[in-house]
TIROMI-787910 format. One record per atom (N, C-alpha, C): residue in three letters; atom name; x, y, z. Coordinates in steps of 0.001 Angstrom, whole numbers, plus 500000, padded with zeros to 6 digits. Layout:
REM TIROMI-787910
ATOM    aa   at       px       py       pz
ATOM   ALA   CA        X        Y        Z
...
//
This chain:
REM TIROMI-787910
ATOM    aa   at       px       py       pz
ATOM   MET    N   485748   454359   495191
ATOM   MET   CA   485712   455508   496176
ATOM   MET    C   485813   456179   497312
ATOM   LYS    N   486936   457083   497709
ATOM   LYS   CA   487194   457319   499104
ATOM   LYS    C   486339   458755   499270
ATOM   VAL    N   485542   458273   500461
ATOM   VAL   CA   484538   459694   500593
ATOM   VAL    C   485345   460959   501358
ATOM   GLY    N   486563   460117   502289
ATOM   GLY   CA   487224   461651   502787
ATOM   GLY    C   487890   462238   501632
ATOM   ARG    N   488300   461538   500555
ATOM   ARG   CA   489125   462373   499661
ATOM   ARG    C   487986   463444   498613
ATOM   LEU    N   486823   462947   498574
ATOM   LEU   CA   485751   463694   498196
ATOM   LEU    C   485007   464855   498840
ATOM   LEU    N   485008   464349   500223
ATOM   LEU   CA   484495   465628   501131
ATOM   LEU    C   485637   466965   501175
ATOM   LEU    N   486987   466018   501197
ATOM   LEU   CA   487853   467122   501192
ATOM   LEU    C   487797   468241   500033
ATOM   ARG    N   487718   467164   498765
ATOM   ARG   CA   488164   468195   497507
ATOM   ARG    C   486880   469213   497331
ATOM   THR    N   485868   468917   497890
ATOM   THR   CA   484379   469608   497905
ATOM   THR    C   484673   470632   498814
ATOM   THR    N   484967   470461   500082
ATOM   THR   CA   485079   471609   500922
ATOM   THR    C   486038   472732   500572
ATOM   VAL    N   487367   472148   500462
ATOM   VAL   CA   488262   473116   500222
ATOM   VAL    C   488039   473703   498824
ATOM   GLY    N   487688   473073   497687
ATOM   GLY   CA   487390   473819   496299
ATOM   GLY    C   486122   474517   496285
ATOM   SER    N   484919   474551   497211
ATOM   SER   CA   484248   474930   497326
ATOM   SER    C   484733   476277   497746
ATOM   LEU    N   484997   476059   499042
ATOM   LEU   CA   485704   477214   499636
ATOM   LEU    C   486524   478312   498974
ATOM   MET    N   487417   477911   498261
ATOM   MET   CA   488396   478729   497257
ATOM   MET    C   487757   479400   496157
ATOM   ILE    N   486826   478642   495607
ATOM   ILE   CA   486033   479330   494567
ATOM   ILE    C   485361   480592   495307
ATOM   GLY    N   484436   480328   496528
ATOM   GLY   CA   484084   481463   497103
ATOM   GLY    C   484962   482966   497323
ATOM   HIS    N   486036   482248   498073
ATOM   HIS   CA   487272   483575   498266
ATOM   HIS    C   487725   483931   497219
ATOM   GLY    N   487723   482964   496078
ATOM   GLY   CA   488228   483975   494720
ATOM   GLY    C   487153   484761   494018
ATOM   SER    N   485702   484651   494225
ATOM   SER   CA   484729   485062   493884
ATOM   SER    C   484473   486530   494539
ATOM   GLN    N   484874   486331   495724
ATOM   GLN   CA   485128   487517   496673
ATOM   GLN    C   485883   488754   495820
ATOM   LYS    N   486804   488562   495760
ATOM   LYS   CA   487995   489130   495246
ATOM   LYS    C   487268   490137   493884
ATOM   LEU    N   487241   488774   492823
ATOM   LEU   CA   487142   489386   491555
ATOM   LEU    C   486037   490048   491360
ATOM   PHE    N   484743   489433   491729
ATOM   PHE   CA   483435   489812   491641
ATOM   PHE    C   482591   490859   493028
ATOM   GLY    N   483151   490578   494068
ATOM   GLY   CA   482145   491247   495028
ATOM   GLY    C   481055   490252   495574
ATOM   ALA    N   481145   489142   494870
ATOM   ALA   CA   480303   487905   495280
ATOM   ALA    C   480456   487601   496551
ATOM   PHE    N   478996   487049   497436
ATOM   PHE   CA   479201   486207   498958
ATOM   PHE    C   479631   487645   499687
ATOM   ASP    N   479048   489059   499372
ATOM   ASP   CA   479477   489840   500231
ATOM   ASP    C   480995   490730   500569
ATOM   GLY    N   481675   489706   499280
ATOM   GLY   CA   482960   490271   499170
ATOM   GLY    C   483313   491832   498902
ATOM   GLU    N   484811   492220   499119
ATOM   GLU   CA   485141   493517   498650
ATOM   GLU    C   484948   493860   497328
ATOM   GLY    N   485287   493198   496521
ATOM   GLY   CA   485180   493518   495163
ATOM   GLY    C   486601   493608   494587
ATOM   LEU    N   486764   494179   493187
ATOM   LEU   CA   488348   494313   492373
ATOM   LEU    C   488756   495167   493247
ATOM   ALA    N   488075   496260   492977
ATOM   ALA   CA   488920   497474   493609
ATOM   ALA    C   489063   497828   494612
ATOM   ALA    N   488102   497397   495738
ATOM   ALA   CA   488588   497458   497439
ATOM   ALA    C   489869   496361   497404
ATOM   THR    N   489996   495460   496816
ATOM   THR   CA   490709   494237   496997
ATOM   THR    C   492011   494761   496776
ATOM   ALA    N   492305   495503   495220
ATOM   ALA   CA   493541   495813   494615
ATOM   ALA    C   493796   496927   496013
ATOM   ALA    N   492848   497484   496366
ATOM   ALA   CA   493453   499043   497238
ATOM   ALA    C   493860   498398   498524
ATOM   THR    N   493572   496924   499198
ATOM   THR   CA   494074   496291   500153
ATOM   THR    C   495284   495683   500180
ATOM   PHE    N   495336   495175   498417
ATOM   PHE   CA   496849   494562   497869
ATOM   PHE    C   498014   495827   498374
ATOM   GLU    N   497572   496992   497781
ATOM   GLU   CA   498428   498049   497969
ATOM   GLU    C   499131   498329   499389
ATOM   GLN    N   497900   498226   500352
ATOM   GLN   CA   498172   498663   501705
ATOM   GLN    C   499869   497634   502351
ATOM   VAL    N   499363   496255   501612
ATOM   VAL   CA   500953   495256   502015
ATOM   VAL    C   501889   495231   501403
ATOM   GLY    N   501934   496300   500074
ATOM   GLY   CA   503044   495976   499363
ATOM   GLY    C   502985   495432   497682
ATOM   LEU    N   501761   495023   497383
ATOM   LEU   CA   501699   494671   496711
ATOM   LEU    C   501054   495384   495486
ATOM   LYS    N   502029   496246   494628
ATOM   LYS   CA   501694   497496   493699
ATOM   LYS    C   502120   496909   492572
ATOM   PRO    N   501354   497765   491260
ATOM   PRO   CA   499952   497917   491714
ATOM   PRO    C   499246   496991   491988
ATOM   GLY    N   498183   497351   492971
ATOM   GLY   CA   497265   496679   493223
ATOM   GLY    C   496257   495494   492482
ATOM   LYS    N   496165   496392   491508
ATOM   LYS   CA   494878   495565   490537
ATOM   LYS    C   495207   494496   489750
ATOM   PRO    N   496555   494401   489504
ATOM   PRO   CA   497234   493144   488880
ATOM   PRO    C   497466   491449   489640
ATOM   PHE    N   497533   492475   490927
ATOM   PHE   CA   497919   491592   491861
ATOM   PHE    C   496765   490544   492520
ATOM   ALA    N   495715   491835   492530
ATOM   ALA   CA   494432   491214   492997
ATOM   ALA    C   493582   490438   491919
ATOM   VAL    N   493639   490571   490730
ATOM   VAL   CA   492935   489430   489717
ATOM   VAL    C   493942   488205   489650
ATOM   ALA    N   495419   488391   489752
ATOM   ALA   CA   496113   487056   489460
ATOM   ALA    C   496076   486284   491166
ATOM   SER    N   495415   486870   492201
ATOM   SER   CA   495318   485954   493197
ATOM   SER    C   493504   485594   493164
ATOM   GLY    N   492644   486580   492729
ATOM   GLY   CA   491341   485746   492584
ATOM   GLY    C   490831   484724   491754
ATOM   ALA    N   491783   485288   490427
ATOM   ALA   CA   492118   483763   489526
ATOM   ALA    C   492584   482382   490085
ATOM   ALA    N   493403   482845   490845
ATOM   ALA   CA   494283   481600   491382
ATOM   ALA    C   493106   480681   492115
ATOM   GLU    N   492809   481698   492956
ATOM   GLU   CA   491947   481240   494197
ATOM   GLU    C   490353   480686   493319
ATOM   THR    N   489718   481198   492519
ATOM   THR   CA   488436   480806   491836
ATOM   THR    C   488711   479706   491263
ATOM   LEU    N   490088   479581   490132
ATOM   LEU   CA   490368   478586   489113
ATOM   LEU    C   490853   477622   489606
ATOM   GLY    N   491787   477522   490844
ATOM   GLY   CA   492219   476544   491425
ATOM   GLY    C   490864   475534   492422
ATOM   GLY    N   490383   476366   493075
ATOM   GLY   CA   489196   475878   493724
ATOM   GLY    C   488188   474867   492796
ATOM   ALA    N   488259   475684   491557
ATOM   ALA   CA   487428   474472   490655
ATOM   ALA    C   488160   473294   489857
ATOM   GLY    N   489052   473437   490377
ATOM   GLY   CA   489763   472480   489600
ATOM   GLY    C   490032   471109   490447
ATOM   LEU    N   489949   471769   492108
ATOM   LEU   CA   489960   470812   492892
ATOM   LEU    C   488707   469927   493349
ATOM   LEU    N   487945   470966   493042
ATOM   LEU   CA   486224   470448   493024
ATOM   LEU    C   485670   469252   492024
ATOM   PHE    N   486115   469730   491047
ATOM   PHE   CA   485992   468664   489646
ATOM   PHE    C   487189   467783   489419
ATOM   GLY    N   487904   467802   490093
ATOM   GLY   CA   489120   466744   489676
ATOM   GLY    C   489815   467121   488564
ATOM   TYR    N   489971   468529   488322
ATOM   TYR   CA   490490   468601   486801
ATOM   TYR    C   492150   469304   487308
ATOM   GLN    N   493154   468749   486606
ATOM   GLN   CA   494193   469045   486576
ATOM   GLN    C   494842   469332   487758
ATOM   THR    N   494680   468045   488823
ATOM   THR   CA   494436   468151   490320
ATOM   THR    C   495649   468736   490892
ATOM   PRO    N   496630   468151   490392
ATOM   PRO   CA   498200   469357   491051
ATOM   PRO    C   498466   470397   490689
ATOM   LEU    N   497745   470332   489295
ATOM   LEU   CA   498130   472557   489072
ATOM   LEU    C   497236   473210   489931
ATOM   ALA    N   495937   472531   490467
ATOM   ALA   CA   494869   473282   490974
ATOM   ALA    C   495512   473383   492336
ATOM   ALA    N   496107   472189   493029
ATOM   ALA   CA   496356   472349   494155
ATOM   ALA    C   497751   473410   494483
ATOM   SER    N   498165   473537   493289
ATOM   SER   CA   499659   474070   493687
ATOM   SER    C   498672   475811   493430
ATOM   ALA    N   497921   475950   492855
ATOM   ALA   CA   497490   477685   493015
ATOM   ALA    C   496946   477777   493646
ATOM   VAL    N   496071   477306   494705
ATOM   VAL   CA   495381   477637   495992
ATOM   VAL    C   496596   477592   496931
ATOM   ALA    N   497318   476696   497037
ATOM   ALA   CA   498556   476917   498131
ATOM   ALA    C   499366   478092   497651
ATOM   GLY    N   499752   478115   496881
ATOM   GLY   CA   500624   479235   496236
ATOM   GLY    C   500156   480318   496954
ATOM   SER    N   498930   480859   496159
ATOM   SER   CA   497858   482094   496885
ATOM   SER    C   498333   482185   498455
ATOM   MET    N   497659   481090   498875
ATOM   MET   CA   497548   480693   500443
ATOM   MET    C   499548   481477   501185
ATOM   ALA    N   500449   481170   500524
ATOM   ALA   CA   501563   481134   500792
ATOM   ALA    C   501388   482822   500672
ATOM   VAL    N   501011   483374   499657
ATOM   VAL   CA   501677   484898   499569
ATOM   VAL    C   500673   485881   500964
ATOM   ALA    N   499454   485400   501196
ATOM   ALA   CA   498720   485783   502026
ATOM   ALA    C   499267   485608   503374
ATOM   ILE    N   499748   484344   503851
ATOM   ILE   CA   500677   484181   505130
ATOM   ILE    C   501609   485167   504739
ATOM   GLU    N   502352   485248   504064
ATOM   GLU   CA   503951   485706   503830
ATOM   GLU    C   503265   487609   503861
ATOM   ARG    N   502653   488054   503573
ATOM   ARG   CA   501914   489299   503606
ATOM   ARG    C   501247   489652   504541
ATOM   VAL    N   500472   489190   504867
ATOM   VAL   CA   499487   489660   506041
ATOM   VAL    C   499535   488718   507367
ATOM   HIS    N   499359   487628   507308
ATOM   HIS   CA   499241   486922   508469
ATOM   HIS    C   500536   486473   509652
ATOM   PHE    N   501577   486250   508778
ATOM   PHE   CA   502728   485841   509778
ATOM   PHE    C   503293   486607   510753
ATOM   LYS    N   502944   487852   510743
ATOM   LYS   CA   503197   488582   511850
ATOM   LYS    C   502688   488810   512937
ATOM   ASN    N   501120   488100   512267
ATOM   ASN   CA   500276   488165   513883
ATOM   ASN    C   500505   486675   514403
ATOM   GLY    N   501262   485501   514048
ATOM   GLY   CA   501675   484299   514804
ATOM   GLY    C   500389   483712   514238
ATOM   PRO    N   500310   482361   514682
ATOM   PRO   CA   499753   481504   514404
ATOM   PRO    C   498327   481136   514494
ATOM   TRP    N   497407   481937   515504
ATOM   TRP   CA   496326   481830   515597
ATOM   TRP    C   495022   482761   515290
ATOM   VAL    N   493991   482575   514528
ATOM   VAL   CA   492984   483160   513386
ATOM   VAL    C   492778   484490   514990
ATOM   GLN    N   492267   484192   515765
ATOM   GLN   CA   491832   485524   516667
ATOM   GLN    C   492432   486806   516519
ATOM   LYS    N   494046   486290   516304
ATOM   LYS   CA   494431   487848   515870
ATOM   LYS    C   495114   488308   515186
ATOM   GLY    N   494322   487506   513663
ATOM   GLY   CA   494565   487810   512599
ATOM   GLY    C   496019   486667   512008
ATOM   GLY    N   496152   485752   512437
ATOM   GLY   CA   497502   485038   512337
ATOM   GLY    C   496770   483788   511238
ATOM   TYR    N   497720   483231   510776
ATOM   TYR   CA   498096   482009   509753
ATOM   TYR    C   497727   481146   509765
ATOM   GLU    N   496601   480464   510842
ATOM   GLU   CA   495901   479556   511241
ATOM   GLU    C   495118   478768   509765
ATOM   TYR    N   494454   479659   509357
ATOM   TYR   CA   493377   479160   508684
ATOM   TYR    C   493931   479029   507117
ATOM   PRO    N   494934   480180   506557
ATOM   PRO   CA   495360   479966   505186
ATOM   PRO    C   495919   478731   505498
ATOM   LEU    N   496904   478370   506320
ATOM   LEU   CA   497665   477182   506066
ATOM   LEU    C   497417   476200   505925
ATOM   VAL    N   496199   475717   506786
ATOM   VAL   CA   495244   474744   506909
ATOM   VAL    C   494763   474409   505264
ATOM   LEU    N   494277   475501   504497
ATOM   LEU   CA   494054   475237   503279
ATOM   LEU    C   494942   475191   502462
ATOM   GLY    N   496116   475673   502109
ATOM   GLY   CA   497004   475563   501992
ATOM   GLY    C   497861   473649   501539
ATOM   VAL    N   497901   473659   502871
ATOM   VAL   CA   498454   472028   503419
ATOM   VAL    C   497257   471190   502840
ATOM   ALA    N   496165   471273   502954
ATOM   ALA   CA   495207   470526   502524
ATOM   ALA    C   495015   470204   500678
ATOM   ALA    N   495517   471123   500213
ATOM   ALA   CA   495619   471507   498414
ATOM   ALA    C   496629   470677   498167
ATOM   ILE    N   497999   470764   499309
ATOM   ILE   CA   499165   469764   498715
ATOM   ILE    C   498540   468126   499053
ATOM   VAL    N   497800   467464   500208
ATOM   VAL   CA   497317   466827   500591
ATOM   VAL    C   496441   466213   499161
ATOM   LEU    N   495689   466737   498793
ATOM   LEU   CA   494771   465990   497762
ATOM   LEU    C   495793   466104   496338
ATOM   ALA    N   496891   466863   496414
ATOM   ALA   CA   497808   466367   495122
ATOM   ALA    C   498532   465444   495344
ATOM   ASP    N   498734   464588   496524
ATOM   ASP   CA   499064   463740   497242
ATOM   ASP    C   498428   462484   496547
ATOM   LEU    N   497224   463068   496921
ATOM   LEU   CA   495995   461563   497347
ATOM   LEU    C   495429   461616   495959
ATOM   GLY    N   495802   462380   495045
ATOM   GLY   CA   495102   462065   493189
ATOM   GLY    C   493959   462764   493616
ATOM   PRO    N   493188   462809   492240
ATOM   PRO   CA   491772   463334   492390
ATOM   PRO    C   490596   462153   492448
ATOM   GLY    N   490991   460715   492597
ATOM   GLY   CA   489991   459990   492852
ATOM   GLY    C   489244   459429   491355
ATOM   LYS    N   488301   458608   491539
ATOM   LYS   CA   487387   458015   490273
ATOM   LYS    C   486243   458957   489660
ATOM   LEU    N   485719   459883   491103
ATOM   LEU   CA   484662   460869   490850
ATOM   LEU    C   485108   462101   490280
ATOM   SER    N   485770   462430   488882
ATOM   SER   CA   486650   463352   488835
ATOM   SER    C   487175   463728   487249
ATOM   ILE    N   487032   464666   486748
ATOM   ILE   CA   487434   464725   485369
ATOM   ILE    C   488746   464077   484917
ATOM   ASP    N   489838   464303   485885
ATOM   ASP   CA   491216   463609   485607
ATOM   ASP    C   491039   462574   485296
ATOM   SER    N   490271   461598   486231
ATOM   SER   CA   490038   460218   485955
ATOM   SER    C   488921   459730   484694
ATOM   ARG    N   488033   460485   484306
ATOM   ARG   CA   487278   460042   483034
ATOM   ARG    C   488112   460345   481781
ATOM   LYS    N   489712   460977   482153
ATOM   LYS   CA   490391   461823   480870
ATOM   LYS    C   491667   460397   481061
ATOM   GLY    N   491459   459929   482261
ATOM   GLY   CA   492578   458975   482338
ATOM   GLY    C   494003   459380   482945
ATOM   HIS    N   493909   460374   483790
ATOM   HIS   CA   494802   460842   484477
ATOM   HIS    C   494479   460854   485982
ATOM   THR    N   495344   459977   486593
ATOM   THR   CA   495462   459426   487883
ATOM   THR    C   496174   460186   488436
ATOM   PHE    N   497231   460795   488434
ATOM   PHE   CA   498481   461746   488976
ATOM   PHE    C   498664   461036   490056
ATOM   GLU    N   499256   459788   490058
ATOM   GLU   CA   499366   458788   491302
ATOM   GLU    C   501370   458918   491132
ATOM   GLY    N   501597   458876   492580
ATOM   GLY   CA   503106   458842   492736
ATOM   GLY    C   503213   460437   493580
ATOM   ARG    N   504663   459959   494482
ATOM   ARG   CA   505102   460872   495133
ATOM   ARG    C   505502   462013   494342
ATOM   GLY    N   505825   462122   493339
ATOM   GLY   CA   506307   463454   492538
ATOM   GLY    C   505215   464519   492231
ATOM   TRP    N   503914   464133   492477
ATOM   TRP   CA   503064   465307   492273
ATOM   TRP    C   502794   465863   492893
ATOM   PRO    N   502617   465677   494350
ATOM   PRO   CA   502590   466420   495500
ATOM   PRO    C   504078   467358   495873
ATOM   LEU    N   504779   466951   495573
ATOM   LEU   CA   506293   467459   495218
ATOM   LEU    C   506198   468688   494196
ATOM   PHE    N   505865   468196   493451
ATOM   PHE   CA   505772   469248   492172
ATOM   PHE    C   504806   470570   492375
ATOM   ALA    N   503549   470012   493203
ATOM   ALA   CA   502501   471083   493695
ATOM   ALA    C   503141   471995   494408
ATOM   LEU    N   504153   471334   495686
ATOM   LEU   CA   504557   472191   496593
ATOM   LEU    C   505531   473098   496012
ATOM   ALA    N   506563   472517   495201
ATOM   ALA   CA   507579   473592   494563
ATOM   ALA    C   507569   474635   493823
ATOM   ALA    N   506155   474371   492787
ATOM   ALA   CA   504945   475603   492234
ATOM   ALA    C   504632   476198   493189
ATOM   ALA    N   503910   475834   493919
ATOM   ALA   CA   503330   476881   495534
ATOM   ALA    C   504601   478056   495683
ATOM   VAL    N   505357   476870   496191
ATOM   VAL   CA   506813   478169   496634
ATOM   VAL    C   507348   479075   495396
ATOM   ALA    N   507729   478699   494492
ATOM   ALA   CA   508113   479556   493453
ATOM   ALA    C   507174   480595   493377
ATOM   GLY    N   505569   479991   492925
ATOM   GLY   CA   504594   481076   492606
ATOM   GLY    C   504760   482618   493916
ATOM   ALA    N   504723   481944   495158
ATOM   ALA   CA   504648   482788   496165
ATOM   ALA    C   506291   484059   496255
ATOM   ALA    N   507320   482726   496085
ATOM   ALA   CA   508499   483803   495939
ATOM   ALA    C   508188   484991   494338
ATOM   GLY    N   507975   484788   493467
ATOM   GLY   CA   507813   485089   492336
ATOM   GLY    C   507162   486601   492536
ATOM   VAL    N   505937   486389   493339
ATOM   VAL   CA   505277   487404   493802
ATOM   VAL    C   506008   488403   494688
ATOM   ARG    N   506533   488353   495638
ATOM   ARG   CA   507354   488761   496321
ATOM   ARG    C   508738   489430   495846
ATOM   LEU    N   509064   488791   495031
ATOM   LEU   CA   510239   489435   494024
ATOM   LEU    C   509684   490935   493178
ATOM   LEU    N   508293   490343   492543
ATOM   LEU   CA   507991   491141   491455
ATOM   LEU    C   507500   492740   492380
ATOM   ALA    N   507065   491872   493888
ATOM   ALA   CA   506518   493305   494852
ATOM   ALA    C   507716   494284   495045
ATOM   GLN    N   509087   493358   495233
ATOM   GLN   CA   509993   494428   495511
ATOM   GLN    C   510301   495118   494343
ATOM   ARG    N   510612   494550   493516
ATOM   ARG   CA   510719   495453   492020
ATOM   ARG    C   509847   496260   491837
ATOM   THR    N   508749   496211   491935
ATOM   THR   CA   507476   497389   491571
ATOM   THR    C   508028   498515   492381
ATOM   ALA    N   507935   498012   493925
ATOM   ALA   CA   508568   499077   494825
ATOM   ALA    C   509542   499956   494560
ATOM   GLY    N   510697   499339   494149
ATOM   GLY   CA   511955   499941   494154
ATOM   GLY    C   512065   501297   492774
ATOM   SER    N   510973   500394   492136
ATOM   SER   CA   510970   501520   490736
ATOM   SER    C   510045   502480   490620
ATOM   GLU    N   509178   502587   491959
ATOM   GLU   CA   508136   503851   492088
ATOM   GLU    C   509406   505054   492252
ATOM   PRO    N   508722   506374   491761
ATOM   PRO   CA   509199   507740   492144
ATOM   PRO    C   508840   507829   493205
ATOM   ALA    N   509765   508892   493655
ATOM   ALA   CA   510033   509474   494785
ATOM   ALA    C   508646   510232   495168
ATOM   SER    N   507759   509973   496057
ATOM   SER   CA   506745   510349   496500
ATOM   SER    C   506668   512550   496876
ATOM   ALA    N   505780   512838   496263
ATOM   ALA   CA   505919   514268   495870
ATOM   ALA    C   505637   514857   497298
ATOM   ASP    N   505167   513948   498422
ATOM   ASP   CA   504780   514434   499817
ATOM   ASP    C   506068   513951   500452
ATOM   ALA    N   507628   513773   500181
ATOM   ALA   CA   508487   513383   500491
ATOM   ALA    C   509063   514649   501369
ATOM   PRO    N   509791   514669   502569
ATOM   PRO   CA   510170   515880   503046
ATOM   PRO    C   511376   516447   502046
ATOM   THR    N   511129   517953   502296
ATOM   THR   CA   512366   518714   501473
ATOM   THR    C   513136   519357   502253
ATOM   ALA    N   514579   519527   502070
ATOM   ALA   CA   515238   520503   502827
ATOM   ALA    C   514837   521977   503159
ATOM   PRO    N   515163   522449   503971
ATOM   PRO   CA   513975   523843   504260
ATOM   PRO    C   514722   524631   503551
ATOM   ASP    N   513776   525776   503160
ATOM   ASP   CA   514362   526658   502375
ATOM   ASP    C   515438   527394   503209
ATOM   ALA    N   516205   527977   502742
ATOM   ALA   CA   517378   529044   503132
ATOM   ALA    C   516805   530329   503707
ATOM   PRO    N   517631   530882   504496
ATOM   PRO   CA   516856   532371   505229
ATOM   PRO    C   516661   533305   504506
ATOM   ALA    N   515825   533758   504437
ATOM   ALA   CA   515892   534892   503642
ATOM   ALA    C   516697   535650   503834
ATOM   ALA    N   517535   536529   503126
ATOM   ALA   CA   518329   537932   503295
ATOM   ALA    C   517704   539042   504166
ATOM   ALA    N   519190   539303   504770
ATOM   ALA   CA   518536   540236   506247
ATOM   ALA    C   518178   541365   505453
ATOM   THR    N   516916   541769   506383
ATOM   THR   CA   516590   543088   506064
ATOM   THR    C   517035   544385   506189
ATOM   ALA    N   517037   544687   504969
ATOM   ALA   CA   518560   546566   505008
ATOM   ALA    C   517609   547231   506778
ATOM   ALA    N   518926   547493   507057
ATOM   ALA   CA   518044   548420   508413
ATOM   ALA    C   517305   549915   507909
ATOM   PRO    N   516513   550072   508353
ATOM   PRO   CA   515737   551368   508038
ATOM   PRO    C   516739   552483   508166
ATOM   VAL    N   516670   553321   506928
ATOM   VAL   CA   517260   554868   507173
ATOM   VAL    C   516806   555988   507865
ATOM   ALA    N   517618   555736   509018
ATOM   ALA   CA   516987   557138   510012
ATOM   ALA    C   516811   558452   509059
ATOM   GLU    N   515268   558787   509480
ATOM   GLU   CA   515008   560218   509450
ATOM   GLU    C   515796   561217   509885
ATOM   PRO    N   516131   561974   509281
ATOM   PRO   CA   517034   563209   509944
ATOM   PRO    C   516136   563769   511296
ATOM   ALA    N   517252   564474   511975
ATOM   ALA   CA   516026   564912   513066
ATOM   ALA    C   515848   566408   512453
ATOM   PRO    N   514534   566738   513467
ATOM   PRO   CA   514035   567947   513068
ATOM   PRO    C   515079   569051   513120
ATOM   VAL    N   515400   570180   512257
ATOM   VAL   CA   516169   571368   512480
ATOM   VAL    C   515646   572265   513148
ATOM   VAL    N   516067   572929   514158
ATOM   VAL   CA   515577   574204   514998
ATOM   VAL    C   516718   575320   514509
ATOM   VAL    N   515881   576325   514123
ATOM   VAL   CA   516363   577338   513410
ATOM   VAL    C   516390   578199   514250
ATOM   ASP    N   517205   579033   515125
ATOM   ASP   CA   517154   580015   515710
ATOM   ASP    C   517026   581380   514897
ATOM   ALA    N   516135   582299   514931
ATOM   ALA   CA   515609   583422   513902
ATOM   ALA    C   515994   584708   514749
ATOM   THR    N   516235   585551   514183
ATOM   THR   CA   516613   586749   514973
ATOM   THR    C   516283   587649   514205
ATOM   VAL    N   515127   588503   514578
ATOM   VAL   CA   514757   589499   513955
ATOM   VAL    C   514925   591030   514804
ATOM   THR    N   515241   591728   514632
ATOM   THR   CA   515341   592936   514485
ATOM   THR    C   514452   594582   514241
ATOM   GLU    N   513734   594734   515112
ATOM   GLU   CA   512877   595486   515195
ATOM   GLU    C   513039   597170   515703
ATOM   ALA    N   512501   597934   515210
ATOM   ALA   CA   512797   599413   516002
ATOM   ALA    C   512276   599555   517193
ATOM   THR    N   512420   599924   518146
ATOM   THR   CA   511769   600679   519288
ATOM   THR    C   511104   602073   518588
ATOM   SER    N   510583   602350   519744
ATOM   SER   CA   509902   603433   519526
ATOM   SER    C   511179   604575   519958
ATOM   ASP    N   511994   604206   520724
ATOM   ASP   CA   512962   605580   520657
ATOM   ASP    C   513904   605310   519488
ATOM   GLY    N   513376   604079   518386
ATOM   GLY   CA   514766   604571   517235
ATOM   GLY    C   515781   603406   517686
ATOM   SER    N   516096   602839   518893
ATOM   SER   CA   517203   602107   519085
ATOM   SER    C   516618   600385   518810
ATOM   PRO    N   517645   599509   518378
ATOM   PRO   CA   517218   598021   517848
ATOM   PRO    C   516759   597423   519172
ATOM   ALA    N   515990   596565   518810
ATOM   ALA   CA   515659   595751   520000
ATOM   ALA    C   515519   594428   519185
ATOM   GLU    N   516118   593501   520045
ATOM   GLU   CA   516294   591972   519264
ATOM   GLU    C   515398   591081   519930
ATOM   ALA    N   514789   590503   518867
ATOM   ALA   CA   513856   589382   519545
ATOM   ALA    C   514027   588222   519083
ATOM   THR    N   514164   587234   519699
ATOM   THR   CA   514373   585609   519522
ATOM   THR    C   513243   584501   519528
ATOM   ASP    N   513483   584240   517812
ATOM   ASP   CA   511991   583033   518077
ATOM   ASP    C   512842   581850   517727
ATOM   THR    N   512828   580696   519038
ATOM   THR   CA   513472   579649   518932
ATOM   THR    C   512512   578917   519064
ATOM   GLY    N   512871   577657   518317
ATOM   GLY   CA   512134   576435   518249
ATOM   GLY    C   511277   576057   517003
ATOM   SER    N   511294   576853   516310
ATOM   SER   CA   510398   576788   515300
ATOM   SER    C   511542   575627   513976
ATOM   GLU    N   510558   574749   513459
ATOM   GLU   CA   511556   573513   512973
ATOM   GLU    C   511549   573534   511416
ATOM   GLY    N   512665   574069   511691
ATOM   GLY   CA   512885   574344   509819
ATOM   GLY    C   512673   575823   509089
ATOM   THR    N   511731   576411   509736
ATOM   THR   CA   511268   577539   509252
ATOM   THR    C   511522   578944   509982
ATOM   VAL    N   511087   579764   509768
ATOM   VAL   CA   511826   581284   510108
ATOM   VAL    C   510489   581928   509892
ATOM   ARG    N   510273   582298   510796
ATOM   ARG   CA   508963   583280   511066
ATOM   ARG    C   509557   585351   511504
//
């Protein structure tokens, strides 16, 4: 029994079980499925819930496979594939260093999983009990190819679902056409001034002319 291999299996497998359980069940102070799904949608994996379930299951089951040495190449590909998606979607743009949110940590976990596929499960494992040694260079290549294919499949599916989404209701629309010009107000007619001439008789019988000027529309 190689102690280094057993230590690597135990460490990586346990961490991946915990990481996946955080996503699926909110264990170990994790976000839980709903919050993880919302986070996945923010990085373009929509709808978020199926992607969150797939990621959590790959990490939990893959980690358990590495920990107990069961179907080791397949478990290694599940872990490495999940780490590849995390690098491509979240960490790569930040560079390598973990202090800036880079891909240092998921890269180490993914590579460690492929190394375990190369080393094989070892004697203290379920695979060994069943007579499966998984020895030979083909198994790490299988694990690596499966991980890359899985990550590429997730990327393609995310692009397809993004392209099939209906246009957002909040999308900007063309400005409304200007309202028709308001009709010019009709000018009110100017008041009519009527000059009224009233003839009255004077005391001597001669007519006297009185003019009332300035009345508006009335005659007095």
